[in-house]
mmCIF file of the N, C-alpha and C atoms, coordinates in Angstrom:
data_MODEL
# 
_entry.id   MODEL 
# 
loop_
_atom_site.group_PDB 
_atom_site.id 
_atom_site.type_symbol 
_atom_site.label_atom_id 
_atom_site.label_alt_id 
_atom_site.label_comp_id 
_atom_site.label_asym_id 
_atom_site.label_entity_id 
_atom_site.label_seq_id 
_atom_site.pdbx_PDB_ins_code 
_atom_site.Cartn_x 
_atom_site.Cartn_y 
_atom_site.Cartn_z 
_atom_site.occupancy 
_atom_site.B_iso_or_equiv 
_atom_site.pdbx_formal_charge 
_atom_site.auth_seq_id 
_atom_site.auth_comp_id 
_atom_site.auth_asym_id 
_atom_site.auth_atom_id 
_atom_site.pdbx_PDB_model_num 
ATOM 1   N N  . MET A 1 1  ? 0.839   -1.196 0.000   1.00 0.00 ? 1  MET A N  1 
ATOM 2   C CA . MET A 1 1  ? 0.000   0.000  0.000   1.00 0.00 ? 1  MET A CA 1 
ATOM 3   C C  . MET A 1 1  ? 0.878   1.251  0.000   1.00 0.00 ? 1  MET A C  1 
ATOM 4   N N  . HIS A 1 2  ? 0.376   2.275  -0.589  1.00 0.00 ? 2  HIS A N  1 
ATOM 5   C CA . HIS A 1 2  ? 1.069   3.558  -0.648  1.00 0.00 ? 2  HIS A CA 1 
ATOM 6   C C  . HIS A 1 2  ? 0.937   4.282  0.686   1.00 0.00 ? 2  HIS A C  1 
ATOM 7   N N  . ASN A 1 3  ? 1.879   5.162  1.020   1.00 0.00 ? 3  ASN A N  1 
ATOM 8   C CA . ASN A 1 3  ? 1.848   5.876  2.310   1.00 0.00 ? 3  ASN A CA 1 
ATOM 9   C C  . ASN A 1 3  ? 0.566   6.671  2.515   1.00 0.00 ? 3  ASN A C  1 
ATOM 10  N N  . ASP A 1 4  ? 0.051   7.313  1.431   1.00 0.00 ? 4  ASP A N  1 
ATOM 11  C CA . ASP A 1 4  ? -1.190  8.085  1.566   1.00 0.00 ? 4  ASP A CA 1 
ATOM 12  C C  . ASP A 1 4  ? -2.344  7.180  1.964   1.00 0.00 ? 4  ASP A C  1 
ATOM 13  N N  . ASP A 1 5  ? -2.364  5.966  1.393   1.00 0.00 ? 5  ASP A N  1 
ATOM 14  C CA . ASP A 1 5  ? -3.405  5.009  1.738   1.00 0.00 ? 5  ASP A CA 1 
ATOM 15  C C  . ASP A 1 5  ? -3.302  4.628  3.210   1.00 0.00 ? 5  ASP A C  1 
ATOM 16  N N  . ASN A 1 6  ? -2.081  4.403  3.678   1.00 0.00 ? 6  ASN A N  1 
ATOM 17  C CA . ASN A 1 6  ? -1.880  4.027  5.076   1.00 0.00 ? 6  ASN A CA 1 
ATOM 18  C C  . ASN A 1 6  ? -2.317  5.143  6.009   1.00 0.00 ? 6  ASN A C  1 
ATOM 19  N N  . SER A 1 7  ? -2.017  6.380  5.682   1.00 0.00 ? 7  SER A N  1 
ATOM 20  C CA . SER A 1 7  ? -2.396  7.468  6.579   1.00 0.00 ? 7  SER A CA 1 
ATOM 21  C C  . SER A 1 7  ? -3.916  7.611  6.637   1.00 0.00 ? 7  SER A C  1 
ATOM 22  N N  . PHE A 1 8  ? -4.598  7.392  5.500   1.00 0.00 ? 8  PHE A N  1 
ATOM 23  C CA . PHE A 1 8  ? -6.055  7.438  5.505   1.00 0.00 ? 8  PHE A CA 1 
ATOM 24  C C  . PHE A 1 8  ? -6.611  6.292  6.347   1.00 0.00 ? 8  PHE A C  1 
ATOM 25  N N  . PHE A 1 9  ? -6.070  5.092  6.153   1.00 0.00 ? 9  PHE A N  1 
ATOM 26  C CA . PHE A 1 9  ? -6.500  3.927  6.926   1.00 0.00 ? 9  PHE A CA 1 
ATOM 27  C C  . PHE A 1 9  ? -6.256  4.150  8.410   1.00 0.00 ? 9  PHE A C  1 
ATOM 28  N N  . ASP A 1 10 ? -5.101  4.703  8.759   1.00 0.00 ? 10 ASP A N  1 
ATOM 29  C CA . ASP A 1 10 ? -4.788  4.984  10.166  1.00 0.00 ? 10 ASP A CA 1 
ATOM 30  C C  . ASP A 1 10 ? -5.767  5.990  10.762  1.00 0.00 ? 10 ASP A C  1 
ATOM 31  N N  . ALA A 1 11 ? -6.158  6.999  9.971   1.00 0.00 ? 11 ALA A N  1 
ATOM 32  C CA . ALA A 1 11 ? -7.114  7.999  10.453  1.00 0.00 ? 11 ALA A CA 1 
ATOM 33  C C  . ALA A 1 11 ? -8.485  7.369  10.705  1.00 0.00 ? 11 ALA A C  1 
ATOM 34  N N  . VAL A 1 12 ? -8.898  6.478  9.793   1.00 0.00 ? 12 VAL A N  1 
ATOM 35  C CA . VAL A 1 12 ? -10.187 5.806  9.965   1.00 0.00 ? 12 VAL A CA 1 
ATOM 36  C C  . VAL A 1 12 ? -10.151 4.908  11.197  1.00 0.00 ? 12 VAL A C  1 
ATOM 37  N N  . LYS A 1 13 ? -9.048  4.169  11.350  1.00 0.00 ? 13 LYS A N  1 
ATOM 38  C CA . LYS A 1 13 ? -8.900  3.274  12.500  1.00 0.00 ? 13 LYS A CA 1 
ATOM 39  C C  . LYS A 1 13 ? -8.918  4.069  13.808  1.00 0.00 ? 13 LYS A C  1 
ATOM 40  N N  . LYS A 1 14 ? -8.243  5.206  13.821  1.00 0.00 ? 14 LYS A N  1 
ATOM 41  C CA . LYS A 1 14 ? -8.199  6.045  15.022  1.00 0.00 ? 14 LYS A CA 1 
ATOM 42  C C  . LYS A 1 14 ? -9.605  6.570  15.369  1.00 0.00 ? 14 LYS A C  1 
ATOM 43  N N  . SER A 1 15 ? -10.344 6.994  14.347  1.00 0.00 ? 15 SER A N  1 
ATOM 44  C CA . SER A 1 15 ? -11.704 7.488  14.569  1.00 0.00 ? 15 SER A CA 1 
ATOM 45  C C  . SER A 1 15 ? -12.615 6.370  15.072  1.00 0.00 ? 15 SER A C  1 
ATOM 46  N N  . PHE A 1 16 ? -12.465 5.172  14.499  1.00 0.00 ? 16 PHE A N  1 
ATOM 47  C CA . PHE A 1 16 ? -13.273 4.028  14.941  1.00 0.00 ? 16 PHE A CA 1 
ATOM 48  C C  . PHE A 1 16 ? -12.991 3.722  16.402  1.00 0.00 ? 16 PHE A C  1 
ATOM 49  N N  . ASN A 1 17 ? -11.727 3.681  16.766  1.00 0.00 ? 17 ASN A N  1 
ATOM 50  C CA . ASN A 1 17 ? -11.356 3.357  18.148  1.00 0.00 ? 17 ASN A CA 1 
ATOM 51  C C  . ASN A 1 17 ? -11.880 4.402  19.134  1.00 0.00 ? 17 ASN A C  1 
ATOM 52  N N  . LYS A 1 18 ? -11.847 5.676  18.727  1.00 0.00 ? 18 LYS A N  1 
ATOM 53  C CA . LYS A 1 18 ? -12.383 6.738  19.592  1.00 0.00 ? 18 LYS A CA 1 
ATOM 54  C C  . LYS A 1 18 ? -13.885 6.545  19.810  1.00 0.00 ? 18 LYS A C  1 
ATOM 55  N N  . ALA A 1 19 ? -14.597 6.279  18.720  1.00 0.00 ? 19 ALA A N  1 
ATOM 56  C CA . ALA A 1 19 ? -16.049 6.099  18.808  1.00 0.00 ? 19 ALA A CA 1 
ATOM 57  C C  . ALA A 1 19 ? -16.400 4.829  19.581  1.00 0.00 ? 19 ALA A C  1 
ATOM 58  N N  . ALA A 1 20 ? -15.578 3.794  19.424  1.00 0.00 ? 20 ALA A N  1 
ATOM 59  C CA . ALA A 1 20 ? -15.844 2.509  20.088  1.00 0.00 ? 20 ALA A CA 1 
ATOM 60  C C  . ALA A 1 20 ? -15.821 2.640  21.605  1.00 0.00 ? 20 ALA A C  1 
ATOM 61  N N  . GLU A 1 21 ? -15.084 3.605  22.114  1.00 0.00 ? 21 GLU A N  1 
ATOM 62  C CA . GLU A 1 21 ? -15.011 3.813  23.563  1.00 0.00 ? 21 GLU A CA 1 
ATOM 63  C C  . GLU A 1 21 ? -16.372 4.193  24.151  1.00 0.00 ? 21 GLU A C  1 
ATOM 64  N N  . PHE A 1 22 ? -17.258 4.737  23.329  1.00 0.00 ? 22 PHE A N  1 
ATOM 65  C CA . PHE A 1 22 ? -18.556 5.206  23.809  1.00 0.00 ? 22 PHE A CA 1 
ATOM 66  C C  . PHE A 1 22 ? -19.663 4.174  23.631  1.00 0.00 ? 22 PHE A C  1 
ATOM 67  N N  . THR A 1 23 ? -19.312 2.987  23.128  1.00 0.00 ? 23 THR A N  1 
ATOM 68  C CA . THR A 1 23 ? -20.322 1.943  22.936  1.00 0.00 ? 23 THR A CA 1 
ATOM 69  C C  . THR A 1 23 ? -20.261 0.934  24.078  1.00 0.00 ? 23 THR A C  1 
ATOM 70  N N  . LYS A 1 24 ? -21.284 0.123  24.146  1.00 0.00 ? 24 LYS A N  1 
ATOM 71  C CA . LYS A 1 24 ? -21.320 -0.936 25.156  1.00 0.00 ? 24 LYS A CA 1 
ATOM 72  C C  . LYS A 1 24 ? -21.078 -2.299 24.529  1.00 0.00 ? 24 LYS A C  1 
ATOM 73  N N  . TRP A 1 25 ? -20.597 -2.304 23.264  1.00 0.00 ? 25 TRP A N  1 
ATOM 74  C CA . TRP A 1 25 ? -20.342 -3.557 22.565  1.00 0.00 ? 25 TRP A CA 1 
ATOM 75  C C  . TRP A 1 25 ? -19.119 -4.255 23.144  1.00 0.00 ? 25 TRP A C  1 
ATOM 76  N N  . ASP A 1 26 ? -19.116 -5.573 23.039  1.00 0.00 ? 26 ASP A N  1 
ATOM 77  C CA . ASP A 1 26 ? -18.005 -6.392 23.496  1.00 0.00 ? 26 ASP A CA 1 
ATOM 78  C C  . ASP A 1 26 ? -16.732 -6.032 22.712  1.00 0.00 ? 26 ASP A C  1 
ATOM 79  N N  . LYS A 1 27 ? -15.603 -5.981 23.404  1.00 0.00 ? 27 LYS A N  1 
ATOM 80  C CA . LYS A 1 27 ? -14.342 -5.607 22.771  1.00 0.00 ? 27 LYS A CA 1 
ATOM 81  C C  . LYS A 1 27 ? -13.993 -6.546 21.610  1.00 0.00 ? 27 LYS A C  1 
ATOM 82  N N  . GLY A 1 28 ? -14.274 -7.841 21.777  1.00 0.00 ? 28 GLY A N  1 
ATOM 83  C CA . GLY A 1 28 ? -13.998 -8.814 20.712  1.00 0.00 ? 28 GLY A CA 1 
ATOM 84  C C  . GLY A 1 28 ? -14.790 -8.528 19.449  1.00 0.00 ? 28 GLY A C  1 
ATOM 85  N N  . LEU A 1 29 ? -16.053 -8.132 19.598  1.00 0.00 ? 29 LEU A N  1 
ATOM 86  C CA . LEU A 1 29 ? -16.887 -7.802 18.447  1.00 0.00 ? 29 LEU A CA 1 
ATOM 87  C C  . LEU A 1 29 ? -16.347 -6.561 17.742  1.00 0.00 ? 29 LEU A C  1 
ATOM 88  N N  . LEU A 1 30 ? -15.958 -5.563 18.511  1.00 0.00 ? 30 LEU A N  1 
ATOM 89  C CA . LEU A 1 30 ? -15.409 -4.344 17.921  1.00 0.00 ? 30 LEU A CA 1 
ATOM 90  C C  . LEU A 1 30 ? -14.116 -4.636 17.155  1.00 0.00 ? 30 LEU A C  1 
ATOM 91  N N  . GLU A 1 31 ? -13.302 -5.544 17.654  1.00 0.00 ? 31 GLU A N  1 
ATOM 92  C CA . GLU A 1 31 ? -12.072 -5.920 16.950  1.00 0.00 ? 31 GLU A CA 1 
ATOM 93  C C  . GLU A 1 31 ? -12.398 -6.602 15.626  1.00 0.00 ? 31 GLU A C  1 
ATOM 94  N N  . GLN A 1 32 ? -13.438 -7.439 15.618  1.00 0.00 ? 32 GLN A N  1 
ATOM 95  C CA . GLN A 1 32 ? -13.841 -8.088 14.372  1.00 0.00 ? 32 GLN A CA 1 
ATOM 96  C C  . GLN A 1 32 ? -14.347 -7.078 13.357  1.00 0.00 ? 32 GLN A C  1 
ATOM 97  N N  . ILE A 1 33 ? -15.114 -6.113 13.825  1.00 0.00 ? 33 ILE A N  1 
ATOM 98  C CA . ILE A 1 33 ? -15.663 -5.087 12.929  1.00 0.00 ? 33 ILE A CA 1 
ATOM 99  C C  . ILE A 1 33 ? -14.539 -4.237 12.349  1.00 0.00 ? 33 ILE A C  1 
ATOM 100 N N  . SER A 1 34 ? -13.561 -3.901 13.162  1.00 0.00 ? 34 SER A N  1 
ATOM 101 C CA . SER A 1 34 ? -12.509 -2.992 12.703  1.00 0.00 ? 34 SER A CA 1 
ATOM 102 C C  . SER A 1 34 ? -11.409 -3.678 11.901  1.00 0.00 ? 34 SER A C  1 
ATOM 103 N N  . ALA A 1 35 ? -11.390 -5.005 11.881  1.00 0.00 ? 35 ALA A N  1 
ATOM 104 C CA . ALA A 1 35 ? -10.356 -5.722 11.127  1.00 0.00 ? 35 ALA A CA 1 
ATOM 105 C C  . ALA A 1 35 ? -10.521 -5.468 9.629   1.00 0.00 ? 35 ALA A C  1 
ATOM 106 N N  . CYS A 1 36 ? -9.420  -5.208 8.966   1.00 0.00 ? 36 CYS A N  1 
ATOM 107 C CA . CYS A 1 36 ? -9.436  -4.984 7.525   1.00 0.00 ? 36 CYS A CA 1 
ATOM 108 C C  . CYS A 1 36 ? -9.354  -6.335 6.819   1.00 0.00 ? 36 CYS A C  1 
ATOM 109 N N  . ASN A 1 37 ? -10.435 -6.727 6.154   1.00 0.00 ? 37 ASN A N  1 
ATOM 110 C CA . ASN A 1 37 ? -10.486 -8.013 5.464   1.00 0.00 ? 37 ASN A CA 1 
ATOM 111 C C  . ASN A 1 37 ? -10.087 -7.908 3.999   1.00 0.00 ? 37 ASN A C  1 
ATOM 112 N N  . ALA A 1 38 ? -10.222 -6.734 3.422   1.00 0.00 ? 38 ALA A N  1 
ATOM 113 C CA . ALA A 1 38 ? -9.909  -6.561 2.002   1.00 0.00 ? 38 ALA A CA 1 
ATOM 114 C C  . ALA A 1 38 ? -9.646  -5.088 1.721   1.00 0.00 ? 38 ALA A C  1 
ATOM 115 N N  . VAL A 1 39 ? -8.904  -4.848 0.664   1.00 0.00 ? 39 VAL A N  1 
ATOM 116 C CA . VAL A 1 39 ? -8.627  -3.486 0.219   1.00 0.00 ? 39 VAL A CA 1 
ATOM 117 C C  . VAL A 1 39 ? -9.094  -3.380 -1.225  1.00 0.00 ? 39 VAL A C  1 
ATOM 118 N N  . TYR A 1 40 ? -9.925  -2.407 -1.511  1.00 0.00 ? 40 TYR A N  1 
ATOM 119 C CA . TYR A 1 40 ? -10.413 -2.183 -2.868  1.00 0.00 ? 40 TYR A CA 1 
ATOM 120 C C  . TYR A 1 40 ? -9.837  -0.872 -3.368  1.00 0.00 ? 40 TYR A C  1 
ATOM 121 N N  . ARG A 1 41 ? -9.249  -0.924 -4.536  1.00 0.00 ? 41 ARG A N  1 
ATOM 122 C CA . ARG A 1 41 ? -8.654  0.278  -5.119  1.00 0.00 ? 41 ARG A CA 1 
ATOM 123 C C  . ARG A 1 41 ? -9.388  0.568  -6.420  1.00 0.00 ? 41 ARG A C  1 
ATOM 124 N N  . MET A 1 42 ? -9.855  1.812  -6.584  1.00 0.00 ? 42 MET A N  1 
ATOM 125 C CA . MET A 1 42 ? -10.575 2.209  -7.782  1.00 0.00 ? 42 MET A CA 1 
ATOM 126 C C  . MET A 1 42 ? -9.982  3.497  -8.329  1.00 0.00 ? 42 MET A C  1 
ATOM 127 N N  . ARG A 1 43 ? -10.017 3.592  -9.635  1.00 0.00 ? 43 ARG A N  1 
ATOM 128 C CA . ARG A 1 43 ? -9.572  4.828  -10.291 1.00 0.00 ? 43 ARG A CA 1 
ATOM 129 C C  . ARG A 1 43 ? -10.664 5.272  -11.245 1.00 0.00 ? 43 ARG A C  1 
ATOM 130 N N  . PHE A 1 44 ? -11.003 6.536  -11.186 1.00 0.00 ? 44 PHE A N  1 
ATOM 131 C CA . PHE A 1 44 ? -12.022 7.101  -12.037 1.00 0.00 ? 44 PHE A CA 1 
ATOM 132 C C  . PHE A 1 44 ? -11.390 8.141  -12.955 1.00 0.00 ? 44 PHE A C  1 
ATOM 133 N N  . PRO A 1 45 ? -11.633 8.048  -14.253 1.00 0.00 ? 45 PRO A N  1 
ATOM 134 C CA . PRO A 1 45 ? -11.074 9.061  -15.158 1.00 0.00 ? 45 PRO A CA 1 
ATOM 135 C C  . PRO A 1 45 ? -11.778 10.401 -14.956 1.00 0.00 ? 45 PRO A C  1 
ATOM 136 N N  . VAL A 1 46 ? -11.024 11.459 -15.023 1.00 0.00 ? 46 VAL A N  1 
ATOM 137 C CA . VAL A 1 46 ? -11.569 12.807 -14.864 1.00 0.00 ? 46 VAL A CA 1 
ATOM 138 C C  . VAL A 1 46 ? -11.129 13.624 -16.062 1.00 0.00 ? 46 VAL A C  1 
ATOM 139 N N  . LYS A 1 47 ? -12.093 14.230 -16.743 1.00 0.00 ? 47 LYS A N  1 
ATOM 140 C CA . LYS A 1 47 ? -11.763 15.103 -17.873 1.00 0.00 ? 47 LYS A CA 1 
ATOM 141 C C  . LYS A 1 47 ? -11.721 16.528 -17.365 1.00 0.00 ? 47 LYS A C  1 
ATOM 142 N N  . LYS A 1 48 ? -10.648 17.219 -17.717 1.00 0.00 ? 48 LYS A N  1 
ATOM 143 C CA . LYS A 1 48 ? -10.506 18.617 -17.303 1.00 0.00 ? 48 LYS A CA 1 
ATOM 144 C C  . LYS A 1 48 ? -10.656 19.500 -18.525 1.00 0.00 ? 48 LYS A C  1 
ATOM 145 N N  . LYS A 1 49 ? -11.365 20.599 -18.368 1.00 0.00 ? 49 LYS A N  1 
ATOM 146 C CA . LYS A 1 49 ? -11.548 21.553 -19.441 1.00 0.00 ? 49 LYS A CA 1 
ATOM 147 C C  . LYS A 1 49 ? -10.398 22.550 -19.399 1.00 0.00 ? 49 LYS A C  1 
ATOM 148 N N  . MET A 1 50 ? -9.767  22.755 -20.529 1.00 0.00 ? 50 MET A N  1 
ATOM 149 C CA . MET A 1 50 ? -8.650  23.715 -20.587 1.00 0.00 ? 50 MET A CA 1 
ATOM 150 C C  . MET A 1 50 ? -9.215  25.132 -20.508 1.00 0.00 ? 50 MET A C  1 
ATOM 151 N N  . VAL A 1 51 ? -8.651  25.936 -19.646 1.00 0.00 ? 51 VAL A N  1 
ATOM 152 C CA . VAL A 1 51 ? -9.049  27.326 -19.517 1.00 0.00 ? 51 VAL A CA 1 
ATOM 153 C C  . VAL A 1 51 ? -7.856  28.190 -19.890 1.00 0.00 ? 51 VAL A C  1 
ATOM 154 N N  . VAL A 1 52 ? -8.058  29.079 -20.863 1.00 0.00 ? 52 VAL A N  1 
ATOM 155 C CA . VAL A 1 52 ? -6.983  29.956 -21.324 1.00 0.00 ? 52 VAL A CA 1 
ATOM 156 C C  . VAL A 1 52 ? -7.211  31.328 -20.716 1.00 0.00 ? 52 VAL A C  1 
ATOM 157 N N  . LEU A 1 53 ? -6.245  31.811 -19.950 1.00 0.00 ? 53 LEU A N  1 
ATOM 158 C CA . LEU A 1 53 ? -6.340  33.136 -19.343 1.00 0.00 ? 53 LEU A CA 1 
ATOM 159 C C  . LEU A 1 53 ? -5.677  34.149 -20.249 1.00 0.00 ? 53 LEU A C  1 
ATOM 160 N N  . LYS A 1 54 ? -6.332  35.281 -20.446 1.00 0.00 ? 54 LYS A N  1 
ATOM 161 C CA . LYS A 1 54 ? -5.776  36.344 -21.311 1.00 0.00 ? 54 LYS A CA 1 
ATOM 162 C C  . LYS A 1 54 ? -5.251  37.477 -20.484 1.00 0.00 ? 54 LYS A C  1 
# 
């Protein structure tokens, strides 16, 4: 994985862990939910319109 991907994943994991502190769910269940089972990578083409400044 690329570093940018890791930092995004780390941010999501950190947010999940913060929110999990406020739940009454079993710690084992929360670990199962937060485990990364797969990574999906998608790329979407983007067309940019050329703008000429005068």
